Backbone as JSON Lines, residues from 0, in Angstrom:
{"i":0,"aa":"X","n":[101.29,125.01,87.5],"ca":[100.2,123.94,86.84],"c":[100.5,122.77,87.87]}
{"i":1,"aa":"X","n":[99.01,122.26,88.26],"ca":[98.79,121.26,89.02],"c":[98.72,120.02,87.94]}
{"i":2,"aa":"X","n":[99.41,118.7,88.13],"ca":[99.58,117.75,87.51],"c":[99.71,116.56,88.09]}
{"i":3,"aa":"X","n":[98.47,115.64,88.21],"ca":[97.88,114.64,89.14],"c":[99.04,113.63,88.52]}
{"i":4,"aa":"X","n":[99.34,112.21,89.27],"ca":[100.15,110.84,88.94],"c":[99.13,110.24,87.71]}
{"i":5,"aa":"X","n":[97.78,110.58,87.57],"ca":[96.92,110.0,86.53],"c":[97.3,110.33,85.22]}
{"i":6,"aa":"X","n":[97.33,111.73,85.28],"ca":[97.17,112.15,84.09],"c":[98.65,112.17,83.32]}
{"i":7,"aa":"X","n":[99.57,112.37,84.38],"ca":[101.04,112.24,84.22],"c":[101.28,110.8,83.24]}
{"i":8,"aa":"X","n":[100.86,109.81,83.97],"ca":[101.02,108.29,83.55],"c":[100.04,108.11,82.17]}
{"i":9,"aa":"X","n":[99.01,108.96,82.02],"ca":[97.99,108.46,80.66],"c":[98.91,109.32,79.58]}
{"i":10,"aa":"X","n":[99.51,110.5,79.85],"ca":[100.23,111.04,79.15],"c":[101.05,110.25,78.32]}
{"i":11,"aa":"X","n":[102.12,109.73,79.07],"ca":[103.16,108.77,78.57],"c":[102.74,107.55,77.95]}
{"i":12,"aa":"X","n":[101.42,106.65,78.5],"ca":[101.18,105.72,78.13],"c":[100.51,106.24,76.27]}
{"i":13,"aa":"X","n":[99.71,107.22,76.41],"ca":[99.08,107.61,74.91],"c":[100.6,107.86,74.18]}
{"i":14,"aa":"X","n":[101.44,108.34,74.53],"ca":[102.57,108.86,73.61],"c":[103.26,107.32,73.02]}
{"i":15,"aa":"X","n":[102.88,106.22,73.74],"ca":[103.45,105.18,73.33],"c":[102.63,104.42,72.93]}
{"i":16,"aa":"X","n":[101.42,104.9,72.43],"ca":[100.06,104.11,71.63],"c":[99.48,103.19,72.53]}
{"i":17,"aa":"X","n":[99.32,103.41,73.61],"ca":[98.32,102.5,74.59],"c":[97.41,103.11,74.55]}
{"i":18,"aa":"X","n":[96.0,102.46,75.05],"ca":[94.89,103.27,75.29],"c":[94.85,103.35,76.59]}
{"i":19,"aa":"X","n":[94.06,104.15,77.21],"ca":[94.04,104.3,78.84],"c":[92.29,104.65,79.15]}
{"i":20,"aa":"X","n":[92.34,104.04,80.4],"ca":[91.02,104.63,81.01],"c":[91.49,105.33,82.41]}
{"i":21,"aa":"X","n":[90.69,106.39,82.23],"ca":[90.97,107.27,83.82],"c":[89.47,107.16,84.47]}
{"i":22,"aa":"X","n":[89.8,107.23,85.79],"ca":[88.66,106.86,86.7],"c":[88.86,108.07,87.98]}
{"i":23,"aa":"X","n":[87.66,108.28,88.56],"ca":[87.95,109.19,89.83],"c":[86.64,108.75,90.62]}
{"i":24,"aa":"X","n":[86.78,108.87,91.89],"ca":[85.41,108.55,92.95],"c":[84.4,109.3,92.65]}
{"i":25,"aa":"X","n":[84.61,110.43,91.86],"ca":[83.46,111.88,91.87],"c":[82.89,111.07,90.29]}
{"i":26,"aa":"X","n":[83.07,110.16,89.6],"ca":[82.49,110.05,88.36],"c":[83.14,110.35,87.05]}
{"i":27,"aa":"X","n":[83.16,109.69,86.16],"ca":[83.59,109.79,84.72],"c":[83.06,111.09,83.92]}
{"i":28,"aa":"X","n":[82.21,111.75,84.69],"ca":[81.45,113.15,83.97],"c":[82.56,114.15,84.65]}
{"i":29,"aa":"X","n":[83.29,113.85,85.42],"ca":[84.18,114.71,86.02],"c":[85.37,115.01,85.31]}
{"i":30,"aa":"X","n":[85.41,113.82,84.49],"ca":[86.59,114.24,83.6],"c":[86.85,114.34,81.95]}
{"i":31,"aa":"X","n":[85.95,115.11,81.73],"ca":[85.69,115.33,80.34],"c":[86.99,116.27,79.74]}
{"i":32,"aa":"X","n":[87.3,117.27,81.09],"ca":[88.4,118.47,80.55],"c":[89.73,117.51,80.23]}
{"i":33,"aa":"X","n":[89.89,116.61,81.21],"ca":[91.16,115.74,81.1],"c":[91.38,114.87,79.95]}
{"i":34,"aa":"X","n":[90.03,114.37,79.81],"ca":[90.02,113.13,78.53],"c":[90.14,114.12,77.28]}
{"i":35,"aa":"X","n":[89.67,115.36,77.33],"ca":[89.78,116.14,76.18],"c":[91.21,116.58,75.8]}
{"i":36,"aa":"X","n":[91.78,116.9,77.01],"ca":[93.4,117.3,77.07],"c":[94.03,116.37,76.54]}
{"i":37,"aa":"X","n":[93.84,115.09,77.01],"ca":[94.71,113.7,76.65],"c":[94.47,113.44,75.27]}
{"i":38,"aa":"X","n":[93.23,113.57,74.54],"ca":[93.15,113.05,73.34],"c":[92.95,111.61,73.1]}
{"i":39,"aa":"X","n":[92.87,111.43,71.78],"ca":[92.19,110.04,71.27],"c":[93.35,108.8,71.9]}
{"i":40,"aa":"X","n":[92.5,107.9,72.28],"ca":[92.8,106.82,73.51],"c":[92.38,106.99,74.8]}
{"i":41,"aa":"X","n":[92.21,107.92,75.25],"ca":[91.72,108.07,76.76],"c":[90.36,108.31,76.89]}
{"i":42,"aa":"X","n":[90.16,107.32,78.2],"ca":[88.74,107.52,78.0],"c":[88.28,107.51,79.54]}
{"i":43,"aa":"X","n":[87.14,108.34,80.09],"ca":[86.53,108.11,81.5],"c":[85.45,107.07,81.64]}
{"i":44,"aa":"X","n":[86.16,106.72,82.79],"ca":[85.05,105.29,83.04],"c":[84.62,105.55,84.62]}
{"i":45,"aa":"X","n":[83.9,104.64,84.86],"ca":[83.68,104.68,86.48],"c":[84.63,103.78,87.08]}
{"i":46,"aa":"X","n":[84.42,103.77,88.67],"ca":[85.65,103.09,89.27],"c":[85.3,101.55,89.01]}
{"i":47,"aa":"X","n":[84.09,100.92,89.24],"ca":[83.69,99.94,89.09],"c":[84.55,99.04,87.2]}
{"i":48,"aa":"X","n":[84.41,100.17,86.26],"ca":[84.9,99.74,84.88],"c":[86.61,99.67,85.13]}
{"i":49,"aa":"X","n":[87.02,100.52,85.71],"ca":[88.3,100.21,85.77],"c":[89.03,99.23,86.45]}
{"i":50,"aa":"X","n":[88.13,98.78,87.52],"ca":[88.79,97.56,88.31],"c":[88.48,96.3,87.38]}
{"i":51,"aa":"X","n":[87.39,96.52,86.88],"ca":[87.25,95.08,85.93],"c":[88.38,95.29,85.12]}
{"i":52,"aa":"X","n":[88.66,96.18,84.39],"ca":[89.62,96.28,83.44],"c":[91.0,96.0,83.75]}
{"i":53,"aa":"X","n":[91.11,96.37,84.92],"ca":[92.42,95.58,85.57],"c":[92.8,94.3,85.74]}
{"i":54,"aa":"X","n":[91.57,93.59,85.61],"ca":[91.43,92.12,85.66],"c":[91.6,91.35,84.44]}
{"i":55,"aa":"X","n":[92.56,90.38,84.35],"ca":[92.37,89.84,83.0],"c":[92.63,87.95,83.41]}
{"i":56,"aa":"X","n":[91.63,87.45,83.01],"ca":[91.42,85.93,83.37],"c":[91.14,85.85,84.64]}
{"i":57,"aa":"X","n":[90.65,86.81,85.75],"ca":[90.75,86.7,87.17],"c":[91.88,87.02,87.82]}
{"i":58,"aa":"X","n":[92.97,87.4,87.07],"ca":[94.21,88.11,87.84],"c":[94.25,89.35,87.65]}
{"i":59,"aa":"X","n":[94.77,90.16,88.55],"ca":[95.1,91.32,88.96],"c":[96.43,91.67,87.96]}
{"i":60,"aa":"X","n":[96.31,92.71,87.08],"ca":[97.56,93.5,86.48],"c":[98.66,92.83,87.1]}
{"i":61,"aa":"X","n":[99.07,92.95,88.03],"ca":[100.32,92.68,88.61],"c":[100.87,91.0,88.65]}
{"i":62,"aa":"X","n":[99.55,90.42,89.08],"ca":[99.8,88.68,89.01],"c":[100.23,88.31,87.37]}
{"i":63,"aa":"X","n":[99.66,89.16,86.15],"ca":[99.54,89.03,85.14],"c":[100.89,89.0,84.64]}
{"i":64,"aa":"X","n":[101.69,90.18,84.89],"ca":[103.41,90.4,85.1],"c":[104.0,89.52,85.84]}
{"i":65,"aa":"X","n":[103.71,89.37,87.1],"ca":[104.38,88.17,87.69],"c":[104.51,86.8,87.23]}
{"i":66,"aa":"X","n":[103.5,86.54,86.25],"ca":[103.74,85.17,85.29],"c":[104.58,85.31,84.35]}
{"i":67,"aa":"X","n":[104.98,86.48,83.6],"ca":[106.13,86.57,82.82],"c":[107.15,86.51,83.55]}
{"i":68,"aa":"X","n":[107.32,86.78,84.61],"ca":[108.64,87.04,85.34],"c":[108.95,85.9,86.45]}
{"i":69,"aa":"X","n":[108.99,84.73,85.91],"ca":[109.13,83.58,87.18],"c":[110.24,84.16,88.03]}
{"i":70,"aa":"X","n":[110.07,83.98,89.32],"ca":[111.25,83.95,90.21],"c":[111.61,85.52,90.8]}
{"i":71,"aa":"X","n":[110.9,86.4,89.98],"ca":[111.03,87.89,90.27],"c":[109.9,88.11,91.41]}
{"i":72,"aa":"X","n":[110.15,89.35,92.16],"ca":[109.37,90.15,92.86],"c":[108.37,91.16,92.24]}
{"i":73,"aa":"X","n":[107.42,91.06,92.28],"ca":[106.65,92.42,91.29],"c":[106.28,93.21,92.5]}
{"i":74,"aa":"X","n":[106.41,94.36,92.56],"ca":[105.85,95.41,93.3],"c":[104.98,96.43,92.61]}
{"i":75,"aa":"X","n":[103.99,96.87,92.96],"ca":[103.16,98.19,92.73],"c":[103.91,99.01,93.4]}
{"i":76,"aa":"X","n":[104.03,100.06,92.47],"ca":[104.91,101.17,93.14],"c":[104.62,102.6,92.72]}
{"i":77,"aa":"X","n":[103.41,102.68,91.93],"ca":[103.08,104.01,91.17],"c":[102.74,104.98,92.34]}
{"i":78,"aa":"X","n":[102.29,104.2,93.46],"ca":[101.87,105.38,94.53],"c":[103.25,106.25,95.13]}
{"i":79,"aa":"X","n":[104.41,105.89,94.81],"ca":[105.4,106.26,95.61],"c":[106.22,107.31,94.54]}
{"i":80,"aa":"X","n":[105.74,107.46,93.04],"ca":[106.02,108.21,92.21],"c":[105.54,109.76,91.78]}
{"i":81,"aa":"X","n":[106.29,110.64,91.92],"ca":[105.71,111.92,92.11],"c":[105.32,112.26,90.26]}
{"i":82,"aa":"X","n":[104.08,112.79,90.07],"ca":[103.97,113.21,88.57],"c":[104.85,114.1,87.98]}
{"i":83,"aa":"X","n":[105.58,115.08,88.37],"ca":[106.93,115.48,88.2],"c":[107.55,114.62,87.58]}
{"i":84,"aa":"X","n":[107.93,113.26,88.04],"ca":[108.87,112.65,87.3],"c":[108.72,112.4,86.17]}
{"i":85,"aa":"X","n":[107.24,111.94,85.73],"ca":[106.86,111.77,84.51],"c":[106.79,112.7,83.42]}
{"i":86,"aa":"X","n":[106.57,113.78,84.04],"ca":[106.69,115.07,82.91],"c":[107.65,115.75,82.72]}
{"i":87,"aa":"X","n":[108.81,115.6,83.63],"ca":[109.97,116.22,83.23],"c":[111.22,115.32,82.54]}
{"i":88,"aa":"X","n":[111.23,114.03,82.87],"ca":[111.94,113.02,82.41],"c":[111.98,112.94,80.9]}
{"i":89,"aa":"X","n":[110.91,113.43,79.95],"ca":[110.82,113.4,78.86],"c":[111.21,114.73,78.18]}
{"i":90,"aa":"X","n":[111.33,115.69,79.11],"ca":[111.81,116.88,78.2],"c":[113.57,116.82,77.89]}
{"i":91,"aa":"X","n":[113.83,117.28,76.54],"ca":[115.26,116.94,76.26],"c":[116.22,117.87,77.31]}
{"i":92,"aa":"X","n":[117.13,117.66,77.7],"ca":[118.1,118.7,78.53],"c":[117.5,118.23,80.16]}
{"i":93,"aa":"X","n":[116.26,117.41,80.15],"ca":[115.77,117.17,81.73],"c":[116.92,116.37,82.79]}
{"i":94,"aa":"X","n":[117.07,117.07,83.52],"ca":[117.84,116.46,84.79],"c":[117.38,116.81,86.09]}
{"i":95,"aa":"X","n":[116.24,115.36,86.04],"ca":[115.43,115.67,87.71],"c":[115.8,114.83,88.6]}
{"i":96,"aa":"X","n":[116.93,114.21,88.22],"ca":[117.74,113.56,89.47],"c":[119.26,114.37,89.4]}
{"i":97,"aa":"X","n":[119.58,115.29,89.96],"ca":[120.86,116.06,90.01],"c":[121.64,115.34,90.36]}
{"i":98,"aa":"X","n":[122.86,115.5,90.3],"ca":[123.98,114.53,90.65],"c":[124.91,115.46,92.06]}
């Protein structure tokens, strides 16, 4: 089973009652299958809509988080996380970090 990071992250966010927007350079019409699998709370959008949703009051989402954590350094790091981590970590008895 091939799982990408976007679908894995969306699954975790939806499980915690967040709504998610999914985007791809191929257009939202190519995501109908994934959105259907994810269910309520997931919506396919254009890349421009996804970028616009990431902006809050003229700030990117990482800048909004930074404002809540004065003195801390906020780093976007999802591009270094494998989808398998998000999928396996929620399984009972999962040990994705062997000792």
